[in-house]
SERO-4910 file (N, C-alpha, C, O; in steps of 0.05 Angstrom, whole numbers):
BEGIN
 pado doro    nc1    nc2    nc3   cac1   cac2   cac3    cc1    cc2    cc3    oc1    oc2    oc3
  Met    A   -357    259     11   -361    235     -7   -360    209      8   -344    206     26
  Ser    A   -378    192      2   -381    168     19   -385    142      2   -402    141    -16
  Gly    A   -370    122      8   -374     97     -5   -357     93    -32   -350    112    -45
  Leu    A   -353     67    -38   -335     60    -62   -350     43    -81   -338     29    -97
  Lys    A   -377     43    -79   -392     25    -98   -387     33   -126   -389     57   -133
  Asp    A   -380     12   -141   -374     14   -169   -349     28   -177   -343     31   -200
  Arg    A   -334     38   -156   -308     52   -162   -287     30   -171   -289      7   -162
  Val    A   -270     38   -188   -251     19   -200   -223     25   -186   -213     47   -187
  Leu    A   -213      4   -173   -185      6   -161   -166    -12   -177   -172    -35   -184
  Phe    A   -142     -1   -181   -120    -15   -193    -99    -19   -171    -87      1   -163
  Ile    A    -93    -42   -160    -76    -45   -138    -53    -64   -145    -57    -87   -152
  Ser    A    -28    -54   -142     -4    -70   -147      0    -87   -122     -5    -79   -100
  Gly    A      9   -112   -127     15   -129   -103     -9   -135    -85     -7   -136    -60
  Ala    A    -33   -140    -98    -56   -142    -83    -64   -173    -78    -86   -179    -70
  Ser    A    -46   -191    -83    -54   -218    -78    -52   -228    -49    -60   -250    -43
  Arg    A    -41   -210    -33    -39   -217     -3    -33   -193     12    -28   -172      0
  Gly    A    -33   -195     41    -24   -174     56    -38   -148     57    -63   -147     58
  Ile    A    -24   -126     57    -38   -100     58    -54    -93     33    -76    -83     33
  Gly    A    -41   -100     10    -55    -95    -14    -82   -109    -16   -101    -96    -25
  Leu    A    -84   -135     -7   -110   -150     -6   -128   -138     15   -153   -138     11
  Ala    A   -119   -128     36   -133   -116     57   -148    -92     48   -171    -87     54
  Ile    A   -133    -76     32   -145    -52     20   -168    -59      0   -188    -46     -1
  Ala    A   -161    -81    -17   -180    -89    -36   -205    -98    -23   -227    -92    -33
  Leu    A   -204   -114      0   -226   -125     12   -243   -106     25   -267   -108     25
  Arg    A   -230    -86     37   -246    -63     49   -263    -50     27   -287    -47     30
  Ala    A   -251    -43      4   -266    -31    -17   -287    -50    -29   -307    -41    -39
  Ala    A   -282    -74    -28   -300    -95    -40   -326    -95    -23   -347   -101    -34
  Lys    A   -325    -89      2   -349    -89     20   -370    -69      9   -395    -72     11
  Asp    A   -359    -48     -3   -378    -29    -15   -388    -35    -44   -403    -20    -55
  Gly    A   -378    -56    -54   -383    -64    -83   -365    -53   -103   -373    -49   -126
  Ala    A   -339    -47    -95   -320    -35   -114   -310    -58   -133   -314    -82   -129
  Lys    A   -299    -48   -153   -286    -67   -175   -256    -62   -172   -245    -39   -173
  Val    A   -242    -86   -167   -214    -85   -162   -198   -103   -183   -203   -127   -187
  Ala    A   -178    -88   -195   -157   -101   -212   -134   -109   -194   -122    -91   -182
  Ile    A   -128   -136   -192   -107   -146   -176    -82   -150   -195    -81   -169   -209
  Ala    A    -63   -132   -194    -39   -133   -210    -16   -143   -194     -4   -128   -178
  Ala    A    -10   -169   -199     13   -180   -182     25   -204   -198     14   -213   -218
  Lys    A     48   -212   -187     62   -233   -203     52   -262   -195     56   -280   -211
  Thr    A     40   -266   -173     35   -292   -162     11   -304   -173    -12   -301   -164
  Ala    A     16   -320   -195     -6   -335   -208     -7   -364   -198    -27   -377   -198
  Glu    A     17   -374   -188     19   -401   -176     26   -397   -147     40   -378   -139
  Pro    A     18   -417   -131     24   -416   -101     53   -414    -97     69   -428   -111
  His    A     61   -397    -78     89   -394    -68     94   -411    -45     77   -411    -27
  Pro    A    116   -425    -41    120   -442    -18    121   -429      8    115   -442     28
  Lys    A    127   -402      9    130   -388     34    109   -365     37    107   -353     58
  Leu    A     94   -360     15     76   -336     15     48   -345      9     43   -360    -10
  Pro    A     29   -337     25      1   -346     20    -12   -332     -2     -6   -308     -7
  Gly    A    -30   -344    -17    -46   -331    -36    -35   -326    -63    -11   -323    -67
  Thr    A    -54   -324    -84    -48   -318   -111    -66   -297   -121    -84   -289   -105
  Ile    A    -64   -287   -145    -83   -266   -155   -110   -280   -157   -131   -266   -155
  Phe    A   -112   -306   -161   -138   -319   -164   -151   -324   -136   -175   -321   -133
  Thr    A   -135   -333   -117   -149   -334    -90   -157   -307    -79   -177   -305    -65
  Ala    A   -143   -287    -85   -149   -260    -78   -174   -250    -91   -191   -237    -79
  Ala    A   -177   -257   -118   -202   -251   -133   -227   -264   -119   -248   -251   -118
  Lys    A   -223   -289   -110   -246   -302    -98   -254   -289    -72   -277   -287    -65
  Glu    A   -234   -281    -56   -240   -267    -31   -253   -239    -36   -272   -232    -21
  Ile    A   -244   -225    -56   -256   -198    -63   -286   -203    -72   -304   -187    -65
  Glu    A   -291   -223    -88   -318   -227    -96   -336   -237    -74   -360   -230    -74
  Ala    A   -324   -253    -56   -340   -263    -32   -346   -239    -14   -366   -240      1
  Ala    A   -330   -219    -14   -334   -195      3   -354   -176    -10   -363   -157      3
  Gly    A   -362   -181    -35   -383   -163    -47   -372   -147    -71   -387   -132    -83
  Gly    A   -347   -150    -78   -336   -134   -100   -335   -150   -126   -344   -173   -127
  Lys    A   -323   -138   -148   -316   -151   -171   -287   -150   -174   -274   -131   -167
  Ala    A   -275   -173   -184   -246   -174   -185   -236   -181   -214   -250   -195   -229
  Leu    A   -211   -172   -219   -199   -176   -244   -170   -184   -238   -153   -166   -234
  Pro    A   -164   -211   -237   -137   -218   -232   -119   -215   -255   -127   -225   -277
  Leu    A    -96   -202   -253    -79   -196   -273    -51   -204   -267    -40   -194   -247
  Val    A    -38   -220   -283     -8   -228   -277      6   -203   -289      5   -197   -312
  Cys    A     21   -190   -270     35   -166   -277     61   -162   -260     60   -160   -235
  Asp    A     83   -162   -272    108   -153   -259    113   -124   -265    119   -117   -287
  Ile    A    109   -108   -245    111    -79   -249    138    -68   -257    140    -45   -265
  Arg    A    159    -86   -257    185    -76   -265    184    -73   -298    202    -61   -309
  Tyr    A    164    -84   -310    163    -82   -340    140    -66   -348    116    -72   -343
  Glu    A    147    -43   -362    125    -25   -368    106    -36   -387     83    -28   -387
  Asp    A    114    -53   -405     93    -64   -424     72    -81   -409     49    -81   -417
  Gln    A     81    -95   -388     60   -110   -373     42    -92   -357     18    -97   -355
  Val    A     54    -69   -346     38    -50   -332     17    -37   -349     -6    -36   -341
  Tyr    A     26    -28   -373      7    -14   -390    -14    -33   -401    -37    -24   -407
  Ala    A     -7    -60   -405    -26    -80   -415    -46    -85   -393    -70    -87   -398
  Ala    A    -36    -88   -368    -55    -92   -345    -75    -68   -340    -98    -71   -334
  Val    A    -64    -44   -343    -82    -20   -342   -102    -19   -363   -125    -12   -358
  Gln    A    -94    -26   -387   -113    -25   -411   -133    -47   -406   -157    -42   -412
  Lys    A   -127    -71   -397   -147    -93   -392   -166    -83   -371   -189    -90   -373
  Thr    A   -157    -69   -350   -174    -59   -329   -195    -40   -341   -219    -43   -336
  Val    A   -185    -20   -356   -202     -2   -369   -223    -15   -388   -246     -7   -389
  Glu    A   -215    -35   -402   -233    -49   -421   -254    -65   -405   -277    -67   -414
  Thr    A   -245    -75   -382   -265    -93   -366   -282    -77   -349   -306    -83   -347
  Phe    A   -272    -55   -336   -289    -40   -317   -296    -12   -325   -312      1   -311
  Gly    A   -285     -3   -347   -294     22   -359   -276     46   -351   -281     68   -361
  Gly    A   -257     42   -334   -239     63   -326   -225     56   -300   -226     34   -291
  Ile    A   -210     77   -288   -197     74   -262   -200     99   -246   -195    122   -254
  Asp    A   -210     93   -221   -215    116   -203   -193    119   -182   -188    141   -172
  Ile    A   -181     95   -174   -161     95   -153   -139     77   -161   -143     55   -171
  Cys    A   -114     87   -157    -89     73   -162    -74     68   -135    -67     88   -122
  Val    A    -69     44   -127    -55     39   -103    -29     25   -110    -28      3   -120
  Asn    A     -7     40   -103     20     28   -106     29     15    -81     41     28    -64
  Asn    A     23    -11    -79     28    -26    -55     52    -45    -58     66    -51    -39
  Ala    A     57    -55    -83     78    -75    -89    105    -62    -77    111    -39    -80
  Ser    A    119    -81    -64    144    -72    -52    162    -95    -47    154   -118    -42
  Ala    A    189    -89    -50    209   -110    -43    227   -100    -21    233    -76    -20
  Ile    A    235   -117     -2    251   -109     20    278   -125     22    279   -148     15
  Gly    A    298   -112     31    323   -127     36    340   -109     55    351    -89     47
  Leu    A    340   -117     80    354   -101    102    384   -108    103    393   -116    124
  Thr    A    398   -105     83    427   -109     84    443    -83     80    434    -64     68
  Asp    A    467    -84     91    485    -61     90    496    -58     61    491    -75     44
  Thr    A    511    -38     55    521    -32     28    538    -55     18    533    -65     -4
  Leu    A    556    -65     33    573    -86     22    559   -114     20    568   -131      5
  Ser    A    538   -116     35    522   -141     34    499   -142     15    483   -160     14
  Thr    A    496   -120     -1    473   -117    -20    483   -123    -49    496   -106    -62
  Pro    A    475   -146    -59    483   -151    -86    467   -131   -105    445   -122    -99
  Met    A    479   -123   -128    466   -104   -145    439   -114   -156    421    -99   -162
  Lys    A    438   -142   -158    414   -153   -168    391   -147   -147    368   -142   -154
  Arg    A    397   -148   -121    377   -141   -102    371   -111   -101    348   -103    -98
  Tyr    A    392    -94   -105    387    -66   -107    369    -58   -130    352    -41   -128
  Asp    A    374    -72   -152    356    -66   -176    327    -76   -171    307    -64   -179
  Leu    A    326    -99   -159    298   -110   -153    282    -89   -135    259    -82   -141
  Met    A    295    -79   -114    280    -62    -96    274    -36   -109    252    -26   -108
  Asn    A    293    -25   -122    287      2   -136    269     -3   -159    251     14   -164
  Gly    A    272    -25   -174    255    -32   -196    224    -33   -189    207    -23   -203
  Ile    A    220    -46   -165    192    -50   -156    183    -26   -141    162    -15   -148
  Asn    A    197    -16   -121    188      4   -104    187     32   -117    165     43   -120
  Ala    A    208     42   -125    210     69   -136    201     71   -165    182     86   -172
  Arg    A    214     56   -182    208     56   -210    180     43   -215    166     52   -233
  Gly    A    173     24   -200    146     12   -204    124     29   -198    103     30   -212
  Thr    A    128     45   -175    108     65   -169    104     87   -189     81     96   -194
  Phe    A    126     95   -200    126    114   -220    112    106   -245     95    120   -256
  Val    A    118     82   -254    106     71   -281     77     65   -278     62     72   -295
  Val    A     69     52   -254     41     46   -250     24     72   -249      2     74   -261
  Ser    A     35     92   -235     21    118   -234     19    130   -262     -2    140   -271
  Gln    A     42    130   -276     43    140   -303     22    129   -322      9    143   -338
  Ala    A     19    101   -320      0     87   -336    -29     93   -329    -47     93   -346
  Cys    A    -34     96   -303    -61    102   -292    -71    131   -295    -95    135   -295
  Ile    A    -52    150   -296    -61    179   -294    -80    187   -316    -99    201   -310
  Pro    A    -75    179   -342    -95    187   -363   -123    178   -357   -142    190   -366
  His    A   -126    157   -343   -153    147   -338   -162    158   -310   -186    163   -307
  Leu    A   -145    163   -292   -153    174   -266   -164    202   -270   -184    209   -256
  Val    A   -154    218   -288   -162    245   -290   -192    246   -302   -204    267   -302
  Lys    A   -201    223   -311   -228    221   -321   -246    206   -300   -269    201   -305
  Gly    A   -234    199   -277   -248    181   -257   -263    198   -239   -263    223   -240
  Lys    A   -277    182   -221   -294    194   -201   -277    198   -174   -268    178   -163
  Asn    A   -273    222   -165   -258    228   -140   -231    212   -142   -225    196   -124
  Pro    A   -215    217   -162   -192    200   -165   -170    205   -145   -165    227   -136
  His    A   -157    183   -138   -135    181   -119   -113    163   -128   -118    142   -139
  Ile    A    -89    171   -122    -65    154   -121    -57    151    -92    -54    172    -79
  Leu    A    -52    126    -82    -42    122    -56    -17    105    -57    -18     83    -67
  Asn    A      5    116    -47     28    102    -46     35     91    -18     34    105      2
  Leu    A     42     65    -16     48     54     10     78     60     16     96     43     15
  Gly    A     82     85     21    109     94     28    111    111     51     91    124     59
  Pro    A    134    114     64    138    127     90    138    156     86    142    167     65
  Pro    A    135    170    110    140    200    111    169    206    102    188    191    110
  Leu    A    174    226     87    200    233     77    216    242    102    210    261    116
  Asn    A    238    226    106    255    230    130    284    226    121    293    204    115
  Met    A    299    249    120    328    247    112    348    242    134    372    246    131
  Lys    A    338    233    157    358    227    179    375    204    171    364    183    162
  Ala    A    400    206    176    420    184    169    413    157    180    417    136    167
  Lys    A    402    157    204    397    132    217    377    115    203    377     91    208
  Trp    A    359    125    185    341    109    171    353     99    144    340     83    130
  Phe    A    376    108    139    391     98    115    412     78    123    414     57    110
  Ala    A    426     83    144    449     68    153    440     38    158    420     34    172
  Gly    A    453     19    147    447    -10    152    430    -22    131    429    -46    127
  His    A    416     -3    116    400    -14     93    394      9     73    371     16     67
  Val    A    416     19     63    416     43     46    398     37     22    381     54     15
  Ala    A    402     14      9    388      8    -16    357      8    -13    342     20    -29
  Tyr    A    349     -5     10    321     -7     15    309     19     21    287     25     10
  Thr    A    321     36     38    311     62     44    310     81     18    291     96     15
  Ile    A    329     79      2    328     94    -23    304     86    -40    290    103    -51
  Ala    A    300     59    -41    275     51    -55    249     59    -44    231     66    -59
  Lys    A    246     58    -17    220     66     -4    217     96     -5    195    106    -10
  Met    A    240    111     -1    237    142     -4    231    150    -33    220    172    -38
  Gly    A    238    133    -52    232    138    -79    203    139    -83    193    157    -97
  Met    A    189    120    -70    158    121    -71    148    145    -59    129    157    -70
  Ser    A    159    154    -37    150    178    -23    155    203    -41    139    222    -41
  Met    A    178    202    -55    184    226    -71    164    228    -95    159    249   -105
  Cys    A    153    205   -103    133    205   -124    107    220   -113     94    235   -127
  Thr    A    102    214    -87     80    228    -76     84    257    -74     66    273    -81
  Leu    A    107    265    -66    113    294    -63    110    309    -91     97    330    -93
  Gly    A    122    297   -111    123    311   -137     96    309   -151     87    329   -163
  Met    A     83    285   -151     60    282   -167     35    297   -154     17    307   -168
  Ala    A     35    299   -128     14    313   -114     13    343   -124     -8    354   -129
  Glu    A     37    355   -127     38    382   -139     32    384   -167     18    402   -176
  Glu    A     43    364   -184     38    362   -211      8    360   -219     -2    372   -237
  Leu    A     -5    343   -203    -32    335   -209    -54    350   -193    -77    342   -193
  Lys    A    -46    370   -179    -63    386   -162    -88    393   -176    -87    404   -198
  Gly    A   -112    388   -165   -137    395   -178   -146    374   -196   -169    376   -206
  Gln    A   -131    354   -202   -137    332   -222   -139    305   -207   -159    291   -210
  Val    A   -118    298   -192   -117    273   -179   -105    277   -151    -84    290   -148
  Ala    A   -117    266   -131   -104    267   -104    -81    246   -103    -84    223   -112
  Val    A    -57    254    -92    -36    236    -89    -25    238    -60    -16    258    -51
  Asn    A    -27    215    -46    -20    214    -18     -4    189    -12     -7    169    -26
  Ser    A     13    189     11     24    165     21     12    156     47      2    172     63
  Leu    A     12    130     50      2    119     76     22     99     86     33     84     71
  Trp    A     28    100    112     48     84    126     38     75    154     25     91    168
  Pro    A     45     52    161     36     41    187     54     52    210     78     54    206
  Arg    A     43     59    232     58     68    256     73     45    267     95     48    277
  Thr    A     61     20    266     72     -4    277     78    -24    255     70    -21    232
  Val    A     93    -44    263     96    -67    245     70    -80    240     53    -81    258
  Ile    A     64    -89    214     41   -101    207     45   -131    203     66   -139    194
  Ala    A     26   -147    210     29   -176    209     24   -186    181      2   -192    173
  Thr    A     47   -187    165     47   -194    137     67   -219    133     82   -225    151
  Ala    A     66   -232    109     85   -252    104    114   -243    105    133   -257    113
  Ala    A    117   -217     96    146   -207     95    155   -205    126    179   -211    131
  Val    A    139   -199    144    148   -197    171    152   -226    182    171   -231    198
  Gln    A    135   -244    175    138   -272    183    164   -283    174    179   -296    189
  Asn    A    172   -278    149    194   -292    136    221   -275    139    243   -287    139
  Met    A    219   -248    141    244   -233    141    250   -217    165    273   -210    170
  Leu    A    231   -211    182    234   -190    203    229   -202    231    218   -188    248
  Gly    A    237   -226    235    235   -236    263    216   -258    268    216   -269    290
  Gly    A    201   -266    249    182   -289    251    161   -286    272    150   -264    275
  Asp    A    155   -308    286    132   -308    304    132   -289    327    110   -280    335
  Asp    A    156   -281    337    158   -261    357    149   -233    348    134   -219    361
  Thr    A    159   -227    325    152   -201    314    123   -201    304    111   -180    306
  Met    A    112   -223    293     84   -224    286     66   -218    311     46   -204    310
  Arg    A     74   -229    333     58   -226    358     58   -195    366     39   -186    379
  Gln    A     78   -181    359     81   -152    366     74   -135    341     88   -116    334
  Ser    A     53   -142    329     44   -128    304     15   -120    306      1   -128    325
  Arg    A      7   -105    286    -22   -100    282    -31   -116    256    -15   -122    239
  Lys    A    -57   -120    255    -69   -134    233    -69   -115    208    -68    -91    210
  Val    A    -70   -128    185    -70   -113    160    -94    -96    157    -94    -76    143
  Glu    A   -116   -104    170   -141    -89    168   -139    -60    175   -154    -44    164
  Ile    A   -120    -53    193   -116    -25    200   -109     -8    176   -118     14    173
  Met    A    -92    -20    158    -86     -6    135   -109     -5    115   -114     15    101
  Gly    A   -123    -28    113   -147    -27     95   -167     -5    104   -178      9     86
  Asp    A   -173     -2    129   -191     17    139   -181     45    135   -196     63    128
  Ala    A   -156     49    139   -145     77    136   -145     84    106   -153    106     99
  Ala    A   -138     67     89   -138     72     59   -167     78     51   -171     97     36
  Tyr    A   -186     64     61   -215     69     55   -223     98     62   -236    112     47
  Ala    A   -214    106     86   -220    133     95   -208    153     76   -222    172     69
  Ile    A   -183    149     67   -170    167     49   -185    169     22   -189    191     12
  Phe    A   -194    146     11   -206    147    -15   -233    162    -15   -242    172    -35
  Asn    A   -244    164      8   -270    179     12   -266    209     16   -285    224     19
  Lys    A   -241    217     17   -234    247     18   -237    260     -9   -234    247    -29
  Asp    A   -243    287     -9   -244    300    -33   -217    304    -47   -199    315    -35
  Phe    A   -214    294    -72   -188    293    -85   -176    323    -90   -152    327    -94
  Arg    A   -194    342    -89   -185    370    -95   -171    382    -70   -154    400    -73
  Thr    A   -178    372    -47   -167    384    -22   -149    366     -7   -130    376      6
  His    A   -154    340     -9   -138    322      9   -116    308     -7   -118    284    -14
  Thr    A    -94    324    -11    -73    313    -27    -46    321    -18    -45    340     -3
  Gly    A    -24    308    -25      2    316    -17      9    309     13     28    321     24
  His    A     -5    290     25     -1    284     53     16    258     56     14    239     41
  Phe    A     31    258     77     45    232     86     30    223    112     35    233    134
  Leu    A     13    205    109     -7    197    129      2    173    144     16    156    133
  Ile    A     -5    171    169      1    149    186    -26    136    193    -45    149    200
  Asp    A    -28    108    191    -53     95    193    -70    102    216    -93    108    212
  Asp    A    -60    102    241    -77    106    264    -85    137    267   -105    144    279
  Asp    A    -68    155    255    -76    182    253   -100    187    236   -119    202    243
  Val    A    -99    173    213   -124    174    195   -149    163    210   -170    176    208
  Leu    A   -147    142    224   -169    132    237   -178    148    261   -202    150    268
  Lys    A   -160    160    274   -166    177    296   -182    202    287   -200    211    300
  Ala    A   -175    211    263   -190    235    250   -218    226    242   -235    243    237
  Glu    A   -222    199    239   -248    190    232   -264    183    256   -286    173    252
  Gly    A   -254    188    280   -267    184    305   -264    157    317   -278    149    336
  Val    A   -243    142    307   -239    115    320   -222    120    345   -201    133    343
  Ser    A   -231    111    368   -217    116    393   -207     90    406   -195     90    428
  Asp    A   -213     67    393   -203     41    405   -191     24    383   -204     15    365
  Leu    A   -166     20    385   -151      5    365   -147    -25    370   -133    -40    356
  Ser    A   -159    -33    392   -154    -61    404   -160    -82    383   -147   -103    383
  Lys    A   -179    -77    366   -187   -100    347   -166   -104    326   -165   -125    312
  Tyr    A   -147    -85    324   -126    -87    304   -102   -101    315    -84   -107    300
  Met    A   -100   -107    341    -78   -120    352    -75   -149    343    -96   -163    344
  Ala    A    -52   -158    335    -49   -186    328    -53   -204    351    -65   -225    349
  Val    A    -42   -196    373    -46   -209    400    -57   -190    420    -43   -171    427
  Pro    A    -81   -191    429    -92   -172    449    -73   -169    472    -62   -188    481
  Gly    A    -69   -144    480    -53   -138    502    -23   -135    498     -8   -126    515
  Val    A    -14   -145    474     14   -142    467     22   -117    453     11   -112    432
  Glu    A     39   -101    464     45    -75    453     60    -79    425     80    -94    423
  Pro    A     50    -66    404     63    -71    378     89    -56    377     94    -37    391
  Leu    A    106    -65    358    132    -51    353    129    -28    333    112    -29    315
  Pro    A    145     -7    336    144     14    316    155      5    289    174    -10    288
  Asp    A    143     15    267    154      8    241    179     24    234    187     42    248
  Phe    A    191     17    213    213     33    202    204     61    196    181     65    188
  Phe    A    223     80    198    217    107    193    198    122    211    191    145    205
  Ile    A    189    110    234    173    122    253    192    131    277    206    114    288
  Glu    A    192    157    282    209    167    304    199    159    331    175    158    335
  Pro    A    217    152    349    209    144    376    189    164    391    170    157    405
  Glu    A    195    190    386    176    210    399    148    210    386    130    222    397
  Asp    A    146    197    364    118    195    352    105    169    360     82    165    354
  Phe    A    118    151    373    108    125    379    100    123    409    114    111    425
  Gly    A     76    135    415     68    134    442     41    147    445     34    165    430
  Gly    A     26    137    465      2    150    472    -22    143    456    -45    146    465
  Trp    A    -18    133    432    -41    128    413    -40     98    405    -52     91    385
  Leu    A    -25     82    418    -22     54    410    -46     37    416    -55     22    399
  Lys    A    -55     39    440    -78     23    448   -104     38    449   -123     29    461
  Gly    A   -105     60    436   -129     74    434   -130     99    452   -150    113    452
  Ala    A   -109    104    468   -108    126    484   -102    151    467    -85    150    449
  Thr    A   -115    173    472   -109    197    456    -88    213    474    -79    235    466
***
């Protein structure tokens, strides 16, 4: 299966970053994209709104539907999904991209922050998927893609930021369970970057300019997601995929264009084991 022309994507958190990169890659084929995110007004520290994202998507060749939606509230999710179906005629692809991060230890994590992360990451993924599934099962080559890490129960990935890891692993558990539950009806996969990705969250929370220099561009995730969406939903499901592995399988042998700064080795992302981080960073196989 090739191309996403006229396919309908519902993407949470698509006003910027990885979500927008996925939307823009699909838009190049003429896809229709519902942008479900909270940012209707410019944020002092974060670029873009649902409306600026819509303009970029349409400039890239797609059709866009900006929707103000806080995925912590199921009424807003169901209303956004219904508006998407009314506007575009259905939903073929659901991307659970919206996420909250807070890298604090147990005693330093206010319950308000715990609830925010789990409400957006784990619960949000569940409710957005739940709302989309009745439409996905009627869609063309339907996919759910969760931006969650490979399931890894090693204590080192929980220690220091228990609440955040619980929230992200909750997204991955949705992949594990729903892939089996929806087998033969909708593909459900997770996608995670091998390296840090140059996003606003990295700029503001994970080390600023130095970390941004040691990152890859968001386009690597957009291109990897595009490749996944073109796989047969009946056979390509239940996988915990890494961005450059997806591209390698597609025949990409040079990743240099994805480097934030050419020649600077990127840093491994969370939940990536050191033994998995080597040999394939600059295009070497």
